N, C-alpha and C positions, 0 to 999 in steps of 0.2 A: 394678682397674688402677693401675697406679704410675704419679706424673706425673714426667717429668723437667723437677726444675726450671730447669735454665736455659733451656730450650726456653720454659718459659711464661713466665719474665722475658723473655724475648728477644719471645714476641707480646704480653706487657705493653706494652712498648716500641711496639710497633707500633700499638696500641689507643689509646696516649698522645698519636698524632702528631695527629690531628684535633683533640682539647681542645685543643691546644696551640695550633695555626692560630685556632681560634675564640676563644679567649681574646687572642691578638695583635691580631685585626681587628673585634672588636667592641669598641664604646664602652662601657666600663663602669670604675666606679672601681677605680683599683688593678691596673688587667689587666696591667701590666709585671710586680709583684712576682708574682701569679699565674701569669703566664705562665712566669715565670723558674723560679719551683719547679717547674712541671708539666716544664719543659726539664730541669732538673738532675736530677727525678726519673727520667726517661728515661735521662740520661746514666747516673745511677748504677747501673740495671738492665745496663748494659753492662760496668761493672767487676766487678758482683756476681756475674751470669751464666759472664763468664768463668773467673771465681778459681772457682765452685763446679765448674764442669764439670773444672777442673784438678785441685781438691783433692779431691773424691770421684770422679774417673773417670767423669764423663757427657758427656765429649765424644762426640758424634754426628755424623753425615754432614748431618742435617738441621740439628743446628745450624751445624755449620762454614756451611752456604751459607745460613741464613736469618738470622745475625748480622750480616754486611756488608747485606744489604737493610734490616735493620731500622733499623741507621746511617744509611743511604744517605735510608731515608724522613725519618726525624727530622730530620736535617741540611739536606734538600731542603728540606725544609717549612719550616723555620723560615727560611732565607737568602730565599726568595722571598716570606716573609710582611714580612720587613724591608725586601724592595725596595718592596712595596706601601707601607709604610712611608716610605719615603724615608730608611732608617737604613742602607743596604746600598747599594754600588755594583752594578749590574745587569752591569756589564761581568766583575767578579770574581767574580760568582755565577756567572755562566755559565761561566766557564772551573772552577769547584769543581764544579759538576752533571754538566759533560759530560765532566769526569774520570770521575766515578761512574758515568755511563753505559756510558763506554767499558771500565772495571773489571769493571763488570757484566757487560758483553758477553762479555768475556774469562774469566770466569768460567764462563758458559753453554757457552761454546764447547768450553773445558777440561774440565768436567765431561760434557759428551755423548763427550768423548775419554779417559774415563776418568781425569783428572786435577783433583785439589782444591786450587784455591789458598787457603792460607790467608794472613791476615793479617800484612803484615811488620810488622819493628819500626818503622820511618817511617809505616809506616799509622797505627799505633797513637798514636804521636806526634801525626801530622796529625789524629787525632780527637781528643786533649785540646786542641789549640790551637782546633779549630773550637767546643770548649765553651766555652772561655775567650772568645773572639772574639764567639760568640753572644750570650752572657752580657752583655758588655759591652756589645755592641749593644741587646740589650733596656733595659738599665739606662738606656743613652743616649736613650732615646724618652721618659724619664721624669725622669733626673737630668741636664738640660741648661742648667742655671744659667750655667756659665763655658764649655760646650761641651768638658770634658776627657774626660768620658766619650765622648762622639762621635768625638772624635779618637782616642782610645786604641782604641774600637771598630775604626775604619777601618784602624786599622794591623794590628790583627789580622787583619783581613781578607785584607788584601795579603799578610800572612806565611801566610795559610790557601791563597790561590790559590797561592803558592809552592811550598809545601810539596804541593800537588793535583797540581801540574807533575809536580814531581820524582818523588813517589812512584809516580804513573801511570808515566812512562818507566821506571821501576825495575821495577814490574811485568810490563811489556810486555818488557822487555830480557830478563828471566830467564826468561819462561813462553812467549813466542811463538813460539820456534823450537821446543821441545819439544812444541806441540801442535800444531804445522804438521808436525812430522817423524811423531808420532802419527797424523796423520789419511791420510800417505801410506801408511802401512800398510796393504794390504788387511785386511778382517777375516778373522778366521779361518774357515775351511768356503766362503769364496768360490772360484769357478771364475771365472778369468780370461777376459774375451770376448776372443777373435782374431778378427781380421778375415779373411773367407774368403779363401783363395791366390788369386791371379790367373790366368785362363787362360795356357796355355803357347803360343806361338806357334811350337812344334815340331811340335804333333799336327795340325794343318791343312797342315803342310806334308809329312807322311807319308802323309797321305792323299789327295794330289795324287799323289804318286809311285807311290803303288798305283796309282791312276785310269790315269796314265800309262805306268805297266809293264803 
């Protein structure tokens, strides 16, 4: 049985999410550095699986659908953990995660209609901004001598929130109409259900004329 390397890397990224949360929320020496290493390793698998899939023509429908889910799990888990550590603003994290759920729902509806939504260029840059911003906030929990890491991390968080909104609007503007139009087309082989015809008012009239005659 041949293993699809890009899909295996995507699954590895998903399995690294619980480890990241444990490292961030467990009080242990140098937890920030360990968490940062795990987070960057997971982020690196995102780049490697995409490059491998394109380079060796290993792109699959499963990979196209699973890769964004893995990214969303990684980013959401990291941001929620940082909110608990008071290193990230909850309102900005809600915007980012809300956008992720909205786009995931759009992808699910599109997949049921036979449409596969791939990551846009802005969406990929958003992921880069998220990796940089989350890394800065993780370090901010450790290197807070003058608050520079925290301020830079917060600024990156606001950029992440803005990019999340813009890219989310782009997805819906581009794909919502084709999905609605595809959903409006009846499935092949389906028989349209017609309403029964209403009884004509002329039939009783003719019967009355016959009786009267």
